Backbone bond lengths (Angstrom), bond angles and torsions (degrees), N, CA, C in turn:
res aa  C-N    CA-C-N  psi(-1)  N-CA   C-N-CA  omega(-1)  CA-C   N-CA-C  phi
1 X - - - 1.435 - - 1.529 111.23 -
2 X 1.320 118.64 -20.30 1.463 121.32 -179.48 1.530 112.89 -89.55
3 X 1.313 117.49 -8.26 1.465 122.03 -176.41 1.533 113.28 -52.66
4 X 1.335 120.31 -44.71 1.475 119.77 -179.12 1.529 113.86 -59.50
5 X 1.313 117.61 -27.57 1.463 120.23 -179.47 1.530 111.97 -69.88
6 X 1.326 116.91 -22.56 1.462 120.73 -179.19 1.521 112.24 -65.47
7 X 1.328 117.80 -23.43 1.457 120.84 -176.62 1.526 113.40 -99.33
8 X 1.322 118.27 0.34 1.461 120.44 178.96 1.525 109.94 -66.93
9 X 1.301 115.97 133.94 1.461 120.77 179.61 1.522 112.36 -101.16
10 X 1.324 116.38 20.16 1.456 121.50 177.79 1.525 108.43 -129.97
11 X 1.312 117.38 154.35 1.468 118.74 177.03 1.526 110.38 -62.00
12 X 1.316 115.57 140.32 1.463 120.55 174.78 1.526 108.12 -140.87
13 X 1.353 113.63 148.92 1.457 120.72 -167.31 1.521 110.29 -126.57
14 X 1.331 115.76 156.25 1.453 121.91 -175.96 1.523 110.00 -140.33
15 X 1.327 115.79 137.99 1.461 122.30 167.34 1.527 106.60 -126.55
16 X 1.298 116.46 146.03 1.464 119.22 -176.18 1.519 111.79 -87.78
17 X 1.334 114.38 161.79 1.461 121.33 179.91 1.511 112.20 -125.22
18 X 1.322 115.28 -174.13 1.464 120.11 -174.69 1.526 112.78 -64.89
19 X 1.316 119.41 -32.86 1.466 120.18 178.89 1.528 111.07 -69.90
20 X 1.332 116.29 -31.43 1.467 120.49 175.87 1.521 110.67 -65.67
21 X 1.327 116.48 -32.79 1.466 120.21 177.40 1.522 111.02 -65.75
22 X 1.334 116.72 -33.06 1.470 120.22 -178.91 1.528 111.66 -68.39
23 X 1.331 116.87 -36.09 1.465 119.13 -178.27 1.523 112.82 -95.56
24 X 1.330 116.73 -15.48 1.458 120.63 177.50 1.520 112.25 120.88
25 X 1.313 116.10 106.68 1.460 121.30 -177.27 1.523 111.14 -59.97
26 X 1.319 117.50 -41.32 1.460 120.38 -177.90 1.526 111.29 -61.03
27 X 1.339 116.66 -46.00 1.459 120.15 -179.76 1.532 111.14 -65.07
28 X 1.328 116.33 -42.84 1.464 120.70 -179.38 1.521 110.35 -63.48
29 X 1.317 117.15 -48.37 1.468 119.48 -176.91 1.530 111.72 -65.75
30 X 1.326 117.78 -33.73 1.468 119.80 176.74 1.531 110.99 -64.47
31 X 1.324 117.07 -42.30 1.466 120.52 178.45 1.528 111.29 -65.63
32 X 1.321 116.24 -40.77 1.460 120.55 179.95 1.530 110.29 -66.04
33 X 1.320 117.23 -42.01 1.466 120.44 178.14 1.527 111.00 -62.85
34 X 1.343 117.66 -38.65 1.471 121.35 177.37 1.522 111.47 -61.49
35 X 1.326 116.77 -28.27 1.468 120.35 179.85 1.526 111.92 -80.43
36 X 1.326 116.62 -3.70 1.461 120.39 176.19 1.514 115.70 102.61
37 X 1.315 117.53 -1.40 1.460 120.26 179.64 1.527 110.47 -80.94
38 X 1.305 115.42 153.37 1.456 121.69 172.62 1.521 107.56 -93.67
39 X 1.317 116.30 120.43 1.461 121.64 178.28 1.523 107.58 -87.74
40 X 1.316 115.51 125.10 1.460 120.78 178.46 1.520 109.11 -108.91
41 X 1.320 115.65 119.40 1.452 121.40 -179.74 1.522 108.34 -122.53
42 X 1.334 114.84 91.55 1.463 121.98 -176.85 1.517 110.64 55.63
43 X 1.333 114.65 50.51 1.461 119.51 -179.36 1.521 110.62 -148.02
44 X 1.324 113.73 172.32 1.458 121.29 -175.49 1.522 109.35 -117.24
45 X 1.337 115.14 136.25 1.459 121.89 171.83 1.526 107.10 -120.65
46 X 1.327 115.66 160.20 1.450 120.06 179.83 1.520 109.52 -125.54
47 X 1.311 115.87 135.28 1.455 122.51 172.30 1.516 106.23 -128.05
48 X 1.333 115.12 107.06 1.468 121.45 -172.62 1.527 108.02 54.38
49 X 1.335 118.77 -122.28 1.465 120.65 -179.39 1.527 113.12 -89.39
50 X 1.320 116.92 -3.61 1.463 121.35 -175.97 1.525 111.14 -84.73
51 X 1.314 115.35 130.42 1.460 123.83 176.58 1.530 106.66 -98.92
52 X 1.319 116.90 119.03 1.467 121.59 -177.17 1.522 108.44 -111.70
53 X 1.317 116.10 115.95 1.458 122.03 -178.44 1.530 107.53 -103.58
54 X 1.314 116.57 119.96 1.459 121.89 178.10 1.511 110.30 -107.01
55 X 1.322 116.16 121.78 1.467 121.38 -177.99 1.521 111.13 -108.75
56 X 1.325 115.45 142.22 1.456 120.85 172.57 1.527 109.44 -64.13
57 X 1.306 116.81 164.50 1.458 121.56 176.43 1.528 108.06 -69.88
58 X 1.326 116.33 114.11 1.471 119.59 -176.87 1.520 110.19 -156.58
59 X 1.316 114.48 167.26 1.455 121.16 177.74 1.521 110.49 -77.32
60 X 1.329 115.96 162.84 1.460 121.28 -179.02 1.527 111.98 -64.77
61 X 1.322 116.62 -48.73 1.463 121.51 -179.35 1.523 108.86 -154.63
62 X 1.312 116.66 -179.17 1.468 120.47 -175.42 1.529 112.96 -70.69
63 X 1.325 117.96 -12.91 1.466 121.11 178.70 1.519 113.14 -97.36
64 X 1.324 117.75 -2.80 1.465 121.58 -175.30 1.528 111.25 -71.59
65 X 1.312 114.55 143.49 1.462 121.94 175.22 1.511 107.36 -114.07
66 X 1.310 117.27 129.44 1.454 120.88 -179.15 1.521 108.22 -148.73
67 X 1.324 115.73 132.74 1.459 120.31 179.79 1.521 111.82 -68.16
68 X 1.326 116.75 -19.42 1.460 121.48 179.29 1.527 109.80 -105.04
69 X 1.303 115.89 35.80 1.469 120.68 -173.16 1.518 111.48 -58.86
70 X 1.309 114.02 143.81 1.453 120.35 174.15 1.526 107.06 -94.16
71 X 1.295 116.78 165.64 1.455 119.55 178.57 1.524 111.20 -98.48
72 X 1.334 116.23 20.79 1.460 121.14 178.13 1.526 109.35 -87.39
73 X 1.313 116.28 149.73 1.463 119.73 177.03 1.524 111.69 -90.12
74 X 1.339 116.71 -15.38 1.460 119.01 178.24 1.528 109.78 -71.03
75 X 1.321 115.36 148.50 1.463 121.37 178.17 1.529 108.27 -133.53
76 X 1.317 116.46 165.97 1.459 120.33 175.85 1.527 109.18 -55.64
77 X 1.308 116.38 -44.12 1.469 120.85 -179.19 1.530 111.37 -58.38
78 X 1.333 117.77 -50.43 1.470 119.84 -175.93 1.527 112.00 -69.25
79 X 1.320 117.51 -41.89 1.469 119.99 -178.02 1.526 111.56 -67.25
80 X 1.339 117.53 -42.75 1.463 118.91 179.25 1.529 111.45 -62.75
81 X 1.312 117.11 -31.33 1.468 120.23 176.80 1.526 112.36 -73.33
82 X 1.327 117.74 -21.57 1.466 121.55 179.43 1.525 112.87 -88.64
83 X 1.337 117.34 -28.41 1.461 120.88 -176.49 1.532 111.09 -76.41
84 X 1.318 115.17 148.67 1.466 121.51 179.28 1.535 108.81 -90.11
85 X 1.328 115.15 75.07 1.459 121.44 -179.34 1.521 107.97 -83.18
86 X 1.322 116.06 123.65 1.457 121.13 -177.59 1.527 109.98 -77.33
87 X 1.317 115.34 127.79 1.460 120.20 175.97 1.520 109.07 -70.03
88 X 1.305 115.68 154.44 1.469 122.94 176.76 1.522 113.19 61.79
89 X 1.336 117.64 23.66 1.462 122.36 171.52 1.523 107.49 -112.63
90 X 1.313 118.20 140.03 1.463 118.41 173.88 1.532 108.62 -57.88
91 X 1.328 115.92 126.26 1.465 120.71 -173.62 1.512 111.03 -125.89
92 X 1.322 114.53 124.13 1.452 123.18 176.25 1.525 106.91 -112.75
93 X 1.325 117.43 133.17 1.461 120.88 178.28 1.527 108.93 -113.94
94 X 1.324 115.07 131.99 1.454 122.58 173.28 1.515 107.48 -106.41
95 X 1.319 116.21 121.03 1.467 120.99 177.97 1.516 106.76 -146.48
96 X 1.303 117.39 133.42 1.462 120.43 -176.10 1.511 112.40 -55.60
97 X 1.300 117.00 -42.63 1.460 120.79 -176.30 1.526 110.71 -107.60
98 X 1.336 117.57 146.75 1.466 120.31 178.84 1.527 110.91 -82.01
99 X 1.314 115.74 66.96 1.467 121.45 -176.38 1.520 109.24 -131.57
100 X 1.318 115.87 146.17 1.456 121.48 177.65 1.512 113.32 88.15
101 X 1.333 117.35 22.02 1.463 120.45 -175.00 1.529 112.60 -61.39
102 X 1.321 118.58 -34.22 1.470 118.46 -179.19 1.525 111.11 -65.77
103 X 1.332 117.19 -33.42 1.468 120.31 178.52 1.526 110.34 -72.47
104 X 1.337 116.34 -36.16 1.465 120.97 177.31 1.521 110.23 -66.55
105 X 1.314 116.41 -43.49 1.462 121.36 178.04 1.531 110.32 -62.69
106 X 1.326 117.45 -41.05 1.466 121.50 178.41 1.521 112.37 -61.43
107 X 1.334 116.98 -28.57 1.467 121.61 179.28 1.532 112.21 -86.85
108 X 1.337 116.62 0.58 1.459 120.19 176.44 1.509 115.24 86.66
109 X 1.327 118.08 12.50 1.467 120.37 178.28 1.528 109.83 -65.48
110 X 1.325 115.43 146.70 1.458 120.18 178.73 1.527 113.29 -103.46
111 X 1.342 117.21 -23.17 1.463 119.72 -175.38 1.521 110.83 -146.64
112 X 1.326 115.08 132.16 1.465 122.69 171.48 1.516 107.39 -114.75
113 X 1.326 116.35 129.39 1.462 122.19 172.17 1.520 107.54 -111.08
114 X 1.324 116.27 125.09 1.468 121.34 -174.91 1.522 110.34 -143.18
115 X 1.310 115.14 176.99 1.461 123.44 177.30 1.519 108.56 -147.31
116 X 1.323 116.16 -121.44 1.463 125.22 171.89 1.524 115.64 77.25
117 X 1.304 118.83 -38.94 1.466 120.85 -169.61 1.531 113.87 -79.37
118 X 1.316 117.66 -23.43 1.474 123.81 -172.01 1.530 110.73 56.35
119 X 1.338 117.42 9.29 1.475 123.96 -174.70 1.530 110.59 55.44
120 X 1.315 115.75 25.64 1.459 120.87 -179.89 1.516 113.90 91.55
121 X 1.299 118.09 -18.68 1.464 127.32 175.83 1.510 114.70 68.37
122 X 1.336 118.64 -49.35 1.463 119.99 179.41 1.523 110.15 -154.38
123 X 1.296 115.03 150.93 1.457 121.84 178.76 1.529 108.88 -63.82
124 X 1.319 120.85 137.25 1.453 131.21 7.15 1.529 114.01 -91.30
125 X 1.354 117.07 2.94 1.463 120.14 -178.93 1.527 111.60 -64.85
126 X 1.338 117.49 -22.44 1.462 120.35 175.88 1.524 110.17 -59.81
127 X 1.321 117.07 -37.58 1.469 120.71 178.34 1.521 111.13 -71.73
128 X 1.314 116.03 -39.79 1.467 121.09 179.96 1.533 110.17 -65.36
129 X 1.337 116.70 -40.90 1.472 120.70 -179.99 1.523 110.96 -62.87
130 X 1.333 117.03 -38.94 1.471 119.78 177.18 1.519 110.61 -60.42
131 X 1.305 117.19 -35.87 1.460 122.25 -179.67 1.530 111.17 -77.69
132 X 1.338 116.99 -42.12 1.469 122.05 -174.93 1.527 114.06 -70.84
133 X 1.316 116.00 -41.09 1.457 120.24 -171.90 1.520 109.40 -107.46
134 X 1.314 116.65 124.93 1.453 120.19 176.60 1.517 111.54 -62.07
135 X 1.317 115.83 -29.85 1.456 122.76 177.59 1.523 105.92 -125.86
136 X 1.315 116.56 105.44 1.460 121.57 -169.62 1.526 113.63 -101.04
137 X 1.325 117.16 -46.08 1.467 121.10 178.60 1.525 109.03 -162.66
138 X 1.316 115.07 145.75 1.452 119.77 176.84 1.513 113.63 88.75
139 X 1.351 115.14 -158.20 1.453 122.61 -173.57 1.524 111.46 -98.27
140 X 1.315 114.90 137.82 1.469 123.33 175.67 1.519 107.63 -137.45
141 X 1.323 115.16 168.75 1.465 119.92 173.48 1.523 108.50 -138.11
142 X 1.327 114.99 134.04 1.462 122.67 175.49 1.522 106.01 -125.07
143 X 1.321 117.32 106.43 1.468 122.44 -173.58 1.529 109.30 52.58
144 X 1.333 117.71 -114.38 1.468 120.90 -179.36 1.528 113.32 -96.21
145 X 1.314 117.51 1.08 1.463 122.07 -176.45 1.528 110.39 -96.72
146 X 1.321 115.73 122.16 1.464 121.04 171.67 1.525 106.88 -87.06
147 X 1.317 115.95 139.91 1.469 121.91 -177.83 1.521 107.02 -125.61
148 X 1.327 116.03 130.21 1.462 119.26 173.28 1.526 107.94 -125.55
149 X 1.340 115.03 121.38 1.461 121.43 179.44 1.522 107.84 -111.03
150 X 1.311 115.74 115.89 1.459 121.55 -179.90 1.530 110.06 -82.95
151 X 1.330 115.46 142.26 1.467 120.07 173.12 1.516 110.69 -71.91
152 X 1.318 116.99 -18.63 1.456 121.82 177.48 1.512 113.43 75.84
153 X 1.318 115.32 -179.34 1.461 121.01 179.66 1.525 112.02 -111.62
154 X 1.312 116.80 -14.99 1.452 120.66 -175.69 1.518 113.46 -88.29
155 X 1.305 113.61 175.16 1.460 121.36 177.74 1.521 108.29 -136.99
156 X 1.317 115.18 168.19 1.459 121.62 175.92 1.521 107.83 -134.36
157 X 1.274 117.78 147.16 1.462 126.15 -179.83 1.523 112.49 68.28
158 X 1.320 118.31 -56.16 1.457 121.87 -177.57 1.525 108.88 -130.12
159 X 1.330 118.04 138.29 1.470 120.01 -176.87 1.540 113.35 -80.89
160 X 1.333 117.02 41.25 1.465 120.44 178.78 1.518 110.00 -131.44
161 X 1.321 115.26 160.65 1.454 123.00 172.25 1.516 107.27 -129.60
162 X 1.316 115.22 139.54 1.463 120.67 178.13 1.518 107.25 -143.39
163 X 1.315 116.83 112.44 1.459 120.83 -176.94 1.515 113.61 91.15
164 X 1.323 117.38 3.11 1.467 123.12 175.15 1.519 107.33 -139.61
165 X 1.298 115.46 170.71 1.457 119.18 177.71 1.507 111.01 -126.47
166 X 1.319 115.80 159.76 1.461 120.25 170.10 1.515 106.53 -83.95
167 X 1.331 116.88 141.03 1.458 117.65 179.48 1.516 112.05 -144.50
168 X 1.304 113.83 141.27 1.452 122.87 165.70 1.518 103.78 -115.12
169 X 1.303 116.58 119.65 1.456 121.93 -171.67 1.523 110.47 -98.12
170 X 1.306 116.14 134.90 1.449 121.69 172.89 1.518 107.59 -112.27
171 X 1.312 116.22 117.74 1.460 121.69 176.89 1.519 108.22 -112.99
172 X 1.291 116.21 133.17 1.458 121.30 176.53 1.528 107.05 -105.33
173 X 1.318 116.18 115.50 1.458 121.32 -179.72 1.525 109.21 -91.68
174 X 1.306 115.14 126.12 1.457 121.09 -177.84 1.524 108.19 -118.55
175 X 1.330 117.84 124.92 1.464 119.77 179.96 1.531 110.54 -61.51
176 X 1.308 115.64 141.71 1.454 121.52 177.24 1.525 107.20 -93.33
177 X 1.301 116.35 129.60 1.467 120.87 177.91 1.518 108.32 -83.42
178 X 1.314 117.18 127.89 1.470 121.63 178.29 1.502 111.45 -89.74
C-alpha cells in the first residue's frame, strides 16, 4: 500500500496513530520511511516558508479523557511548549487525532490536519462519533486555526462503511499576501 509514495517527487510527511501503536510504531515508521516519507515525531520540518509540526499520537492535556488513550505522559500542551515553533511563520500541524486545538491556536498555527475518528465508520457509530469528537469530519475553524479531519480510508473492527465514505483528501495551500 505504500508503493505509490515511492514515486512522489514532492516532500511528504507522516505521523503515526493509535492503530500504528497496536502493530508497532517502530515497524510502521521504518516502512513509511522506506517509502520516502519523512516521519515527524514531535518535531518540526520546513518546506519553503511552511513550518510543519508533526505530533505523536497523544492526548490534548493531562485532564483529557479519551477512550483511545495512550500510555504516554506527553500531551499536545506539553510538547508544543517544548518545540521551537517560529512565530509569524505559516504553521501546519499534523496530529492523528483532532485534539489540543486550543494549544495549537495559542502557538499561532493556521492549519491542523487530523484523522482518527473514521467519522464513526458505520451507523449507529456515526451518531456516537458526532457526540464524542468535537471535530468529527470535514472542515472546522477554532479562532484563527483551520481544522480538517479526514474520514480516512481505513476501517476498524469491520471492513465496511455505512453512512460514511473513504476519502483521500487533496488540499492546495496558497500563500496569503499580506
